[in-house]
N, C-alpha and C positions, 0 to 999 in steps of 0.2 A: 517290419512292424512289429509296434509291442504292445502291448495289454494297454497300457496307460495312454497313448495314442488312441486306439479303438474307443477307451470310455470318453476322452476328452470330445471326440467328435458325436459322441452317442446323445438321443433324445429317446426318454421312455414315453410313450403314450398309451391311453386307455380308451378304446374307440367304443361307443354305447352300439349292440346291435341291433337291426330293427326287428329282427325274431329270432328269439332262442334258437340257437345251433350247434348241434353236438354238446347240450348242456351250458353253451357258454352264453351269458347275457353282456359281458363287457370286455372286449379283444385287447389284450395288453399286448405290446410290442416294444422291442429296442431299436431303433433307426440307426444308422450309421452315416454320416455326411461325409462320403470317403473321397480321395483324388479322383477317382473315376466314375464317380456316381453314388446313388445311395442304397444302402443294403439294409437287411432285415434279419433281425434275430428274434424269433417268436416261438419257440416251442412253447407244446402244450403245459399246464404246470402239472402234470402228474409224470411226465419225462424227467428221468434222471438225468445226471450230468454227461453220460457217455453216450447217452442217444443223443442227447440236445447238442453235443458237438457237432453235429453232420450241419444241425442248423446256423450255428455259428460259422462253421467255413463256408456255410453259402451266402451269406449277407459278408463275409469278407470278401468272399470273390467279387460279390456284386460292387463293392465299395473300393475295394484295394487294385483289382485286376481286370475287372472291366467283363462285357459277354462277346462270344465268338460273333464273328460277321453273319449278315443274315442272309437268306436263301429266299426269302418273302417279307414283304411289309404290312401285310394281315393277316389275321388268325381268324379261323370259323369259331366259336364258342358254344357253348350249351348251356341253357337257363338250367336253375337250382331252384327245387321246388321243396322246401322243409315240408317237417311232418305237420302242415296245417290242416282244418277241415276242409272238404272239399269246394265249400262257399266262397273261400277265401281264395283258391288257384287262379281265377281269373285278373284278381288284380296282381299277383305275383308274376304273371305270364306278362302284362303289359310292361315290366321292367325290362325284357328282353326282346325288341324290336327284330323282326326279322329270324327269330332262331326256330328251328324246327327239331332242334333234338334238345332234349329236356331229361336232366338227374332228378329223380323223384326219391325223396329220404322214404324209407319202409321200415318195418319191425321196430317202430320206437315203443320203448316202455310203456304200458298203460293205454296203448292203442291194439285194435283188432285186425286181422285181415280184411275185415269189411270196411274200415278204413282207408285203407290201402287200395284198395279195389276203387272205391268213391275218387280218391285222389288221384290216381292214376289214370282211370277213365275222364276224368274232367282235365285233364292235360291234353289227351287223346283225341277227345272232342272240340277242344279247343281248335286246336292244329288243324284237325280235319275242315273244320268250319273256314277257315282259310283258304281251302282247296288246295293245301299244301298236305307234303307226307310229313305224319309224325316220327321222329327217330327217339326210342323212349329207353330210357337208361335207369333202374332202380337201384337204390343203396341202403341195404340192410345192415351196414357196420357190425357185421358178425353178429345178427342177435335173433337167427334161426337157426335150428336144429336144421339136419340132412331133410327129414320128414317134411317140416314145415317150409322148406326152400323148394323141394318139388313140387308142394300143393300150392305153394304161391305162384310158381313160373307157370303153372296149368293156367290157372285164373288169371293172369296179369298178362299173358301174351296175346300179341307180338311184342317183344322187345330186343332193343339192341344187345341188351346183356344185364345179368344181376350182377351187381358188385358186391363183393365179399359176403355172400348169402349167408356164410358160417364162420365161425372163430378160427379154425386151424385148416391147415394146408390139406391133411388127409381128409378133413371135411368138405374141404372146395374139390376136391377130387373125386371124392363120391357123388357130390353133386353133379358133376359135370358128367361122370359116366353114367349113370343113372337117366339123365336128361337125353343123353345120346343112344344108350337104350330104349328109350320109351319112343324115340324119335320125335323129340322136340325141340326144334330147332330155337334154342336161347343158348348164348354165348356166356359163359361164365369170366368175371375178371376179378382179379385179387388187387386189392390197395392195401390194407393194414399188412397182409401175410408178405408183403415187398417192401413196403416202407418202414414197419418195424423190425422187420426180421435181422437177425445177424448175417444169413446168408439171404438175399434177394433172388438169384437164380433157384431157388430149391422149388418153388411155384413151377417154373420151367422144367428143370430138372423130372418132377413128379407127373407133368403134364397136368397139372392141377386146373389149369386156368387156360382161356383163350385169349383173354386180354389182362394187359399190367395197366394199372392206373398210375402213374408216376409222378412223383410231386417234388420238385427239383430243393427245396428247402429241407425237409429231413431227409434228402439222400445227399447233399451236400455241395448242391450248385449245378449250374448249367452245363458246365463241360464234363460231371458226372452223370448227368442224366443224359445226354448225348451217347455217352459210351455204354452205358448201360440199355438205352434204346436200341441199339445198334445190335448188341449182342442176343437181347429178347428177340429182335426180329429173326437174327439168324437161328432162333430156335421156334422160328414159326409162331410168334406170337405177336399181336398187333398191342398198339400203344395208346393209351389218351393221357395227355400231360393236363395237370389239375392243380388247383391252389388248394394250399393246406390253412384257410382260411386265413389269408393273406391280407394285409393293408394294401393300398394302391402302390407303396412300392416294390412289395414282394410281388403283385402282380405282373410287374415289368419282367420279372426274372422269368415268370411261366413264358409269358409271350416272347422273351428273347430266345427261351429252350425249341419254342415250337419253330419260331423263325427260323434258327440255327440247322433244323432237322434236314438231311440230305432228302433231296427229290428222289420219290421211288416212282417205278413204273411197273404197269401191270404184262401180262404174256402179250397184248396186243400193242406194247409199246406204248401205252396211255399212261399219262401222270396221274398218279392218286394222290391226291391232297391228305394231309395228316388229319387224322380225326377230330371233329369238333372237341375243342378242349375245355375245361372245367374252369375258367378262366374269368368268366363274367361274375365274380362273388361280390362286386363293388356294393352291390344294393342289398347285401345283406346288413351292411353298417348303416345305422342314422347318419353318421359324421365318419370322414376320412381326413385323412391328411393332406391330401389333394382333392381338387375338383373331379366331380364323375368323369369317369371315360365313358364316352360315347360309343353305344353298340348301332353300327349302320348294318342293316340288311344281314344280319347274324353276325357280324362280324365285327373286332376290336382292332385299332392300328396298333402296330409295334411300336413301342413309344418307352422315355426315359423319363417318367414324369419328375419333377421337383417339388418337395413336400412346401406348402404354403406356411412362412415363418407365422402368420397369426393362427390359421389351424393348430400348430406344432405347440403354440403356447396355450391355446384355449383347449386341447385335447390332453396337455400334460398329465402324467401320471402324478400319483401323491410323491412328496418326497419318500417315504418309505416304502412306495412300490418301487421308486425309481432303486433305491439301494438293493431292494430284492433283486430286480433284474442285473443291476451291475454283478453282485455277487453271484449270480448264476453265470455271466461271463466267465468270471475267475475258475469256476469250478469247471467249468468245460475247458477253458485254456489248455488244461494238461492232457487234453485227450486229442488236441489236434495234431 
């Protein structure tokens, strides 16, 4: 495989977001029509070439190598609630039929803890109204101090976990220790501290988190995710596989990662399914390169969607942005 072949197979698209997410209103991605399927290269714009090279490796794996064998044909998913007013929560939840696990964005700049409480309670009450038990995760994207994280956990619980409450691994460890000392059963999950770290195992070595949020694109692809997941499980960490604001093409990578996870059992020899994955993010886009995936009773089928040619044309980025993404590929190539 040579870089010229990759670029010849590439399509650059710009997808409008339904709701501002991570500060993004238009999601750009370079899609690769490879011999084994479609791959995606879409590192966030602030990422440098060395860090972005993992994203390129993941896209090349999907396009030129293909995915490992599946151990399951469908994947349980969580809904994602952006940092919207509580009154908008029901309409967003309607996009996730059958889901009882939800990830809720908190610690949004310009908002208050009271806003977070209202949003989380709106999700909790909506699930309870269906007669089912809510499983709620809150994601602060490193936006809290240790003290703010502890205070938030106390008023937001019960929670499955708080994801990346603080920016540093040391702060995550302190939050986890304080929660344990206080007798508060709220797990701590690490996302950026693994996804953007030179050493993704440091979180486990410092016992700074209970859960690792693993995203295939930033870590280099499905096979790398499977390797890392096994290593983290051996270190007594649970794993949630999630999207990095992927297009429909990138979501296929995440689905195949969950599908390829080995089946594990508990002490009673009962099967333990993978944690609900953060892969039902397609509704965050107004338009995507494929028809929307259907969530059925909280599950997505494991598939390989092929982008629609008309959608690719309609969503094509400007020539200037196409050149920008081609240059990013060239910059990252040296780090593969």
